[in-house]
C-alpha positions in Angstrom: 57.0 94.3 139.5 60.3 93.1 141.3 62.2 90.3 140.2 61.9 89.4 144.0 57.9 89.5 143.3 58.7 87.6 140.0 60.6 84.7 141.7 58.0 84.3 144.2 55.5 83.6 141.2 57.8 80.9 139.2 59.7 78.9 142.0 58.3 76.1 143.1 56.9 76.5 147.0 57.6 72.6 147.5 61.3 73.3 148.2 60.8 76.5 150.4 62.4 76.3 153.8 60.4 79.7 154.9 58.6 82.3 153.3 58.0 86.1 154.9 59.7 85.3 158.2 61.6 87.9 160.8 63.7 85.4 162.2 64.9 81.7 161.1 67.6 79.3 161.8 69.9 77.7 159.0 70.7 74.1 160.5 72.6 71.3 159.8 72.4 67.5 161.1 74.6 67.3 163.8 76.0 64.1 162.7 77.4 65.6 159.6 78.9 68.8 161.2 80.2 71.0 163.8 78.0 74.1 162.4 74.7 73.2 163.9 72.7 76.4 163.2 72.9 79.9 162.4 70.5 82.4 163.5 69.3 84.9 160.8 67.6 88.0 161.6 65.9 90.2 158.7 64.5 93.6 159.0 61.8 93.0 156.3 60.2 90.0 156.3 60.2 89.6 152.8 62.2 86.7 151.8 62.6 83.7 150.4 64.8 80.6 151.9 65.4 77.3 149.6 67.1 74.6 151.4 69.2 72.7 148.5 71.0 70.2 150.2 67.9 67.8 151.2 65.9 65.6 149.3 62.1 65.9 149.3 59.6 63.2 149.7 55.9 63.6 149.1 54.6 61.8 152.2 51.2 61.0 150.3 53.0 58.5 148.3 56.5 58.2 149.4 57.7 58.9 146.2 61.5 61.0 146.1 61.3 64.2 144.2 64.5 64.4 142.8 65.9 68.2 142.2 68.5 67.6 140.0 67.4 64.8 137.7 69.9 65.5 134.6 72.9 65.0 136.8 74.5 61.7 138.2 75.7 61.4 141.8 78.7 63.1 143.0 80.3 66.3 142.2 77.4 67.4 140.0 75.1 67.4 142.6 76.8 68.9 145.2 75.8 72.4 146.1 75.4 75.0 149.0 72.8 74.4 151.7 70.7 77.4 151.5 69.7 79.8 148.7 67.9 83.0 150.2 66.3 86.0 147.9 66.0 89.6 149.6 65.1 92.5 148.4 66.5 95.9 150.2 66.7 99.2 148.7 65.3 98.1 145.2 68.4 95.6 144.9 67.7 91.9 145.0 70.4 90.1 147.1 70.5 86.5 146.3 72.5 85.0 149.3 74.2 81.4 149.0 75.0 80.1 152.3 77.1 76.9 153.3 77.2 75.1 156.7 80.9 73.7 157.7 82.7 72.7 160.5 86.6 73.6 160.5 87.2 71.6 157.6 85.5 73.4 154.6 86.9 71.0 151.8 84.2 71.1 149.0 82.7 74.6 150.1 84.0 77.1 147.5 82.4 74.8 144.8 79.5 74.3 146.7 78.8 78.1 147.0 79.8 78.2 143.4 77.5 75.7 142.2 74.5 77.5 144.2 75.8 80.6 142.7 75.0 79.1 139.2 71.7 78.2 140.1 70.6 81.5 141.3 71.8 83.0 138.2 69.7 80.6 136.7 66.4 81.3 138.8 66.9 85.0 138.1 67.7 84.9 134.1 64.1 82.8 134.1 62.5 85.4 136.3 63.5 87.9 134.0 62.7 85.7 130.9 59.4 84.9 132.4 58.2 88.6 133.4 55.6 90.0 131.6 57.3 93.6 131.7 61.2 94.0 131.3 62.6 94.1 135.1 66.3 95.8 135.1 66.8 95.6 138.6 70.1 95.1 140.0 71.1 91.9 141.6 74.1 91.1 143.8 75.2 87.6 144.8 76.9 87.0 148.5 78.5 83.6 149.1 78.6 83.5 153.0 80.5 79.8 154.4 79.5 79.9 157.8 82.6 77.5 159.9 83.7 76.5 163.2 87.6 77.6 161.9 89.1 80.2 163.8 90.0 82.7 161.4 88.1 85.9 162.7 91.4 87.7 164.4 91.1 90.5 162.2 87.9 92.6 160.4 89.3 93.9 157.1 87.6 97.1 156.3 85.5 95.3 153.2 84.7 92.0 154.5 83.9 90.7 150.9 86.6 90.1 148.5 85.4 89.3 144.7 85.4 85.5 143.6 84.4 84.1 140.9 82.6 86.5 138.6 79.8 88.7 140.6 80.2 86.4 143.5 81.4 88.1 146.8 82.5 85.9 149.1 83.0 85.8 153.2 83.8 83.4 155.9 81.9 84.0 159.4 82.0 82.1 162.5 78.6 79.4 162.9 76.8 78.8 165.7 75.8 82.3 165.7 73.3 84.9 164.9 73.5 87.7 161.9 71.4 90.2 160.7 70.7 89.4 156.8 71.0 93.1 156.4 74.7 93.2 157.4 75.5 90.9 154.3 74.2 93.6 152.3 77.0 95.6 150.8 
């Protein structure tokens, strides 16, 4: 069993945005940012996509499902927009995606918060697995923004950030292959 399969088993489907698709769009409400959407293509349709910045409501009874009930509102509840798990070449990739306009205030904190949540999910998957899973995990934090900072393309577009995270800023309102972030 892989970590990806264990995550599919233990994570609550109520918060899934997409599951097992080849192409999808990450979106932000038009009134909050200039980054309206980012198209994502995947070679392998096995992908788990969670949208973390929305409050879920059960329509049958209209009651709100609080994602972070232990925290007060404000900074403790700020988190990246999307968390994506993707398996490629026996490596589990955990992508943290944040969509911003040209003002990227708070983005690094939101991505870091998403990183800690992803680590918790992965460690819980390992703990709850009936067998020991020693699969390698790589974390990638991607900031999609409208800023014009893309004049040069370094040989390694990722640079180390906090701990195990590799952080990158790319242009939003575009399309990307998820595999292009798997380094």
